[in-house]
N, CA, C and O atoms as CSV, one atom per row, in Angstrom:
chain,resi,resn,atom,element,x,y,z
A,1,MET,N,N,7.206,20.212,2.479
A,1,MET,CA,C,8.115,19.082,2.620
A,1,MET,C,C,8.263,18.760,4.113
A,1,MET,O,O,8.333,19.646,4.965
A,2,VAL,N,N,8.305,17.476,4.383
A,2,VAL,CA,C,8.535,16.992,5.748
A,2,VAL,C,C,9.675,16.001,5.683
A,2,VAL,O,O,9.663,15.081,4.864
A,3,SER,N,N,10.665,16.186,6.546
A,3,SER,CA,C,11.829,15.305,6.583
A,3,SER,C,C,11.894,14.624,7.942
A,3,SER,O,O,11.800,15.276,8.983
A,4,LEU,N,N,12.058,13.294,7.919
A,4,LEU,CA,C,12.167,12.506,9.150
A,4,LEU,C,C,13.444,11.684,9.083
A,4,LEU,O,O,13.742,11.072,8.058
A,5,ALA,N,N,14.188,11.671,10.163
A,5,ALA,CA,C,15.405,10.866,10.231
A,5,ALA,C,C,15.329,9.970,11.460
A,5,ALA,O,O,14.910,10.401,12.534
A,6,TYR,N,N,15.740,8.717,11.285
A,6,TYR,CA,C,15.679,7.737,12.360
A,6,TYR,C,C,17.009,7.006,12.480
A,6,TYR,O,O,17.607,6.608,11.480
A,7,GLU,N,N,17.456,6.838,13.705
A,7,GLU,CA,C,18.568,5.944,13.988
A,7,GLU,C,C,17.963,4.549,14.088
A,7,GLU,O,O,17.027,4.333,14.857
A,8,VAL,N,N,18.488,3.607,13.321
A,8,VAL,CA,C,17.932,2.255,13.303
A,8,VAL,C,C,19.004,1.239,13.658
A,8,VAL,O,O,20.198,1.482,13.479
A,9,GLU,N,N,18.561,0.107,14.159
A,9,GLU,CA,C,19.478,-0.976,14.464
A,9,GLU,C,C,19.071,-2.203,13.658
A,9,GLU,O,O,17.977,-2.742,13.826
A,10,PHE,N,N,19.967,-2.628,12.786
A,10,PHE,CA,C,19.759,-3.826,11.983
A,10,PHE,C,C,20.326,-5.020,12.745
A,10,PHE,O,O,20.934,-4.845,13.801
A,11,SER,N,N,20.138,-6.210,12.231
A,11,SER,CA,C,20.616,-7.403,12.927
A,11,SER,C,C,22.138,-7.423,13.060
A,11,SER,O,O,22.669,-8.053,13.975
A,12,GLU,N,N,22.852,-6.735,12.149
A,12,GLU,CA,C,24.318,-6.758,12.196
A,12,GLU,C,C,24.953,-5.403,12.496
A,12,GLU,O,O,26.175,-5.280,12.425
A,13,GLY,N,N,24.166,-4.388,12.828
A,13,GLY,CA,C,24.753,-3.081,13.145
A,13,GLY,C,C,23.726,-1.963,13.063
A,13,GLY,O,O,22.526,-2.203,12.930
A,14,LYS,N,N,24.232,-0.724,13.147
A,14,LYS,CA,C,23.370,0.457,13.189
A,14,LYS,C,C,23.420,1.231,11.882
A,14,LYS,O,O,24.301,1.030,11.046
A,15,GLY,N,N,22.440,2.129,11.732
A,15,GLY,CA,C,22.395,2.977,10.556
A,15,GLY,C,C,21.412,4.110,10.756
A,15,GLY,O,O,20.823,4.259,11.826
A,16,THR,N,N,21.240,4.907,9.713
A,16,THR,CA,C,20.307,6.026,9.725
A,16,THR,C,C,19.426,5.939,8.486
A,16,THR,O,O,19.915,5.721,7.377
A,17,GLU,N,N,18.123,6.110,8.685
A,17,GLU,CA,C,17.189,6.169,7.569
A,17,GLU,C,C,16.596,7.571,7.532
A,17,GLU,O,O,16.274,8.146,8.572
A,18,GLN,N,N,16.452,8.118,6.318
A,18,GLN,CA,C,15.833,9.425,6.159
A,18,GLN,C,C,14.706,9.328,5.137
A,18,GLN,O,O,14.876,8.778,4.049
A,19,PHE,N,N,13.555,9.872,5.511
A,19,PHE,CA,C,12.373,9.913,4.656
A,19,PHE,C,C,12.028,11.369,4.403
A,19,PHE,O,O,12.020,12.175,5.333
A,20,VAL,N,N,11.742,11.715,3.154
A,20,VAL,CA,C,11.288,13.059,2.813
A,20,VAL,C,C,9.947,12.917,2.103
A,20,VAL,O,O,9.832,12.198,1.110
A,21,PHE,N,N,8.939,13.606,2.617
A,21,PHE,CA,C,7.598,13.563,2.058
A,21,PHE,C,C,7.198,14.937,1.542
A,21,PHE,O,O,7.558,15.955,2.133
A,22,THR,N,N,6.453,14.966,0.439
A,22,THR,CA,C,5.787,16.188,0.010
A,22,THR,C,C,4.361,16.112,0.532
A,22,THR,O,O,3.717,15.066,0.450
A,23,VAL,N,N,3.876,17.211,1.063
A,23,VAL,CA,C,2.533,17.242,1.632
A,23,VAL,C,C,1.705,18.270,0.867
A,23,VAL,O,O,2.075,19.440,0.764
A,24,THR,N,N,0.574,17.805,0.333
A,24,THR,CA,C,-0.369,18.677,-0.365
A,24,THR,C,C,-1.753,18.392,0.202
A,24,THR,O,O,-2.279,17.288,0.062
A,25,GLY,N,N,-2.328,19.388,0.836
A,25,GLY,CA,C,-3.634,19.175,1.477
A,25,GLY,C,C,-3.513,18.119,2.553
A,25,GLY,O,O,-2.724,18.265,3.487
A,26,ASP,N,N,-4.296,17.048,2.428
A,26,ASP,CA,C,-4.238,15.974,3.424
A,26,ASP,C,C,-3.506,14.746,2.905
A,26,ASP,O,O,-3.633,13.662,3.473
A,27,LYS,N,N,-2.729,14.911,1.813
A,27,LYS,CA,C,-1.976,13.791,1.247
A,27,LYS,C,C,-0.478,13.994,1.416
A,27,LYS,O,O,0.051,15.073,1.151
A,28,ALA,N,N,0.190,12.949,1.857
A,28,ALA,CA,C,1.656,12.945,1.956
A,28,ALA,C,C,2.187,11.861,1.025
A,28,ALA,O,O,1.774,10.703,1.105
A,29,LEU,N,N,3.104,12.246,0.145
A,29,LEU,CA,C,3.709,11.296,-0.786
A,29,LEU,C,C,5.206,11.218,-0.529
A,29,LEU,O,O,5.872,12.235,-0.340
A,30,LEU,N,N,5.724,9.994,-0.525
A,30,LEU,CA,C,7.155,9.808,-0.323
A,30,LEU,C,C,7.911,10.396,-1.510
A,30,LEU,O,O,7.684,10.000,-2.654
A,31,PHE,N,N,8.806,11.339,-1.238
A,31,PHE,CA,C,9.579,12.018,-2.264
A,31,PHE,C,C,10.986,11.438,-2.367
A,31,PHE,O,O,11.534,11.315,-3.463
A,32,ASN,N,N,11.570,11.079,-1.218
A,32,ASN,CA,C,12.935,10.559,-1.202
A,32,ASN,C,C,13.130,9.667,0.018
A,32,ASN,O,O,12.568,9.916,1.085
A,33,TYR,N,N,13.934,8.625,-0.159
A,33,TYR,CA,C,14.295,7.723,0.940
A,33,TYR,C,C,15.792,7.473,0.841
A,33,TYR,O,O,16.317,7.251,-0.250
A,34,ASN,N,N,16.479,7.509,1.975
A,34,ASN,CA,C,17.913,7.267,1.991
A,34,ASN,C,C,18.262,6.448,3.232
A,34,ASN,O,O,17.736,6.688,4.319
A,35,VAL,N,N,19.148,5.489,3.054
A,35,VAL,CA,C,19.656,4.723,4.194
A,35,VAL,C,C,21.177,4.837,4.174
A,35,VAL,O,O,21.807,4.737,3.121
A,36,ASN,N,N,21.750,5.045,5.345
A,36,ASN,CA,C,23.196,5.181,5.467
A,36,ASN,C,C,23.665,4.297,6.617
A,36,ASN,O,O,23.182,4.413,7.743
A,37,SER,N,N,24.604,3.421,6.316
A,37,SER,CA,C,25.124,2.512,7.326
A,37,SER,C,C,26.476,1.976,6.871
A,37,SER,O,O,26.670,1.727,5.681
A,38,PRO,N,N,27.411,1.795,7.799
A,38,PRO,CA,C,28.691,1.167,7.436
A,38,PRO,C,C,28.482,-0.249,6.918
A,38,PRO,O,O,29.357,-0.787,6.240
A,39,LEU,N,N,27.342,-0.865,7.223
A,39,LEU,CA,C,27.055,-2.218,6.751
A,39,LEU,C,C,26.924,-2.288,5.235
A,39,LEU,O,O,27.059,-3.359,4.644
A,40,LEU,N,N,26.662,-1.145,4.609
A,40,LEU,CA,C,26.468,-1.115,3.160
A,40,LEU,C,C,27.772,-1.112,2.382
A,40,LEU,O,O,27.761,-1.266,1.161
A,41,ILE,N,N,28.891,-0.940,3.062
A,41,ILE,CA,C,30.204,-0.975,2.413
A,41,ILE,C,C,30.581,-2.440,2.209
A,41,ILE,O,O,30.612,-3.213,3.166
A,42,THR,N,N,30.864,-2.817,0.977
A,42,THR,CA,C,31.224,-4.206,0.701
A,42,THR,C,C,32.613,-4.510,1.221
A,42,THR,O,O,33.515,-3.674,1.173
A,43,LYS,N,N,32.761,-5.709,1.711
A,43,LYS,CA,C,34.047,-6.138,2.282
A,43,LYS,C,C,34.868,-6.865,1.254
A,43,LYS,O,O,35.981,-7.302,1.548
């Protein structure tokens, strides 16, 4: 498993994206994706 986290800036604010990949041999497949940002809270 490989986990990558990125601080990102959207047009209206900031957030964090996380990608988790499973790696078998020379293939990496996306296992999980998550985005977290205060922008996702409905007003």
